[in-house]
N, C-alpha and C positions, 0 to 999 in steps of 0.2 A: 532498464525499467522493471523487468520481471523480478530481478533480485530485490529492488526497493519494495515492490508489492509483497513479495514473499516475507521480507523482514517485517513489514507492517503487520501482516497477518499473524506472524509468530509472536510479535510484541503484544497484539491483542489477545492471543491465546494465553499468554502468561501474565496478563494484567491483574488477575485476581490473586497473584502471589503477594501483591501489596494489599494493604487494607483500604485502599482508596475506592474500590468498587469492582464490579464484574461486568464484562460485556460479552454477550453471546454472539460469537463470530462463527460463521459456517466454515467447515473444513475445505481445504483445497481438494480437488478431485482428479488431478492428473499427475501421475508419477512417471519417472523416467527409469527404464530398466537398468539395473546395475547401480543405481544411486539410492540414497536414503529418502524417506518420505515421512512427514508428520501427519498422522491421522488426528484431526482435531475433534474434540467433544467437550462442550461447555454447557453446564446447567447451573445458572445462578440462583441463589436463594432469594426469595421475595423479601425476606426480612433478615438483614445482616446481623441484627442484634441477637437472633435466636441461634443458640448453639446446636450443632448437628454432627452426625457421624454418617459416613457414606462408604459404600463399596462400589467398584466398577467392574463390569464384565464386558468383554469384547467377543463378538461372534462374527464368523465369516461364512459367506455363501458364494462359492465360485460361479462363474457364468455357466448356465445350463444345468445347475443343481437347484433342487427345490428347498432343501433344508439347510438351516444354519448349523454350524458346528462351533463349539466354544474354543477360543484360541488364547485368551488371556484373562486373568483375574487379579484385581488389586484390592487389598485390604491393608491399610497402613499398619506397619511399614513393609508388608510382604507383597511381592509381585511374583505371580506364577504363570509361566507359559504352558498352555494346556494342549498344544498341538505340535507334533514333531516337525511338521513342515515349516514351522516358524521358530524352531529351536535356535537359541542364541541370536535371534534376529529382531526380537521385540524388546523395547526399552521404555520404561515408564517416564513420561514427560509431563505428568500432571501435578496436581497439588501435593505437596510433600507433608501433609498432615491428615488427620482423620476426617476433617471437615472439607471433603473434596468438592470442588466446583469445576475444576478442570480435569477431565479424564483422558487427556491426550496420550497416545503412544507413538513411538517412532519405530518405523520398519527399516532395518538395514538391508542393503542389497536387494532391492525390489526385483521380483521376477514377473514374467507375463502370467504366471499361475495366480498372482494376486489380483487379477482382474475380476471384479465382482462387487458384491455388496458387503460392507462392514457395518455391523450394528454395535453401537455403544449403549449400554444400559447402566444407569446410575441408580442405585438403591439408597435412598437417603432416609434417615430417621431424625426428625426434628424433636428436640427436647423442649416441649412447651410446659408452661407452669401447671396446667391442669392435667394434661396427658401427653403422651408421645404420639407423633403423627408420622406415618410411613408414606413416602412419596417415591414413585418410580418414574424415571424419565428415559425415553429411548430416542436415539438419534441415529440416522443411517447415512452412510457415505458411499456413493456409487463411484468406485475407483476405476479409472482407465489407466492402462500402462502403455507407454509409447517408447519407441526406440530412441527418438530424439525429441527434445523439448520443443513444443509448439509455442510460437509467439502469440500471446493473447491479443484479441482484437483491440482491447482498450489500450494496450501498450503500443500497438502499431499506430492507432489513431493519435495517441499522445505524441509519438515521435514525429508523425507527419505535421501535426499542429506546431510542434517546436520548430521544425524547419521553415514552415510557412511564416511563423512569427519572426524568425531570424531574417528571412528575406524581406518581409514588410518593414522591419526596423531599419534594415540597410537602405531600402528605397526611401524611407522617410528621412534618414540621415542625409542621403544624397540630395533629396529635395530641399532640405533645410540649408545645406551648404550652397546649393545653386541660388536659393532665395537670398541668403546673406551676401553672396558674391555680387548679385545684381543690385542689391540694396546699397552696398558699399560703393559699387561702381557709379550708381546714379548720384549718390551723395558727393562723390569725388568730382564727377562731371559738373554737378551743380555748383560746387565751390569754385572750380576752375572757371566756369562761365561767369559766376559772380565777380571773381577777381578780374577777368578780362573786361567786363562791363565797367567795373569800377575804375580800372586803368584807363579805359577809353574816355570815361567821364572826366577824369582828372586831366587827361591830355587835351580834351576839348576845351576845358575851362582855362587851361594855360594858354591855348591858342587865342581864345577870346580875350584874355587879359592882355596878350601881346599886341593884338590888333588895336585895342582901345588905347594903349599907350602910344602907338604911332600916330 
């Protein structure tokens, strides 16, 4: 179930790669140590017909630290890792053109040192007919790093409901089979009773005819 949910989130994060639309989906917040993790950041334009250019900056503040430090900058087509602690571990997974709406980055080999707050800042310039407009959007992700993936409550509930549904369907099927069996048995007994009564009636009639003939 978790894999399905994760794939769904990733699909929504990349939906603006197509021209059909943009959906602002919150990033996942729990990573597993030693595995990869996608930090999501989406800022949709209010008017798709307006052309724009954007840059993305990621900052990180570890637990117990007051100030953010810059770790990543993207300005199409260049991506720069700005912190040695993330050297060769950050990869751009956002929009692959200058009109950026998805500013997601992927962290390889997550460590417990990545627990803290990640801030995504999208600086966008809208090219309007009368003038250009600058817009800045900030989104934060509170990341937790665990040794083993935790099963989300929604997935546990969904799995329990699935088993309950299976049991209910099985009981319903058994009930239908019992009902059908009783129904068929009653119809069979009714036919046999009707045949017996009919045979008795014929026999009684024959006896009556025989007595009258004597």
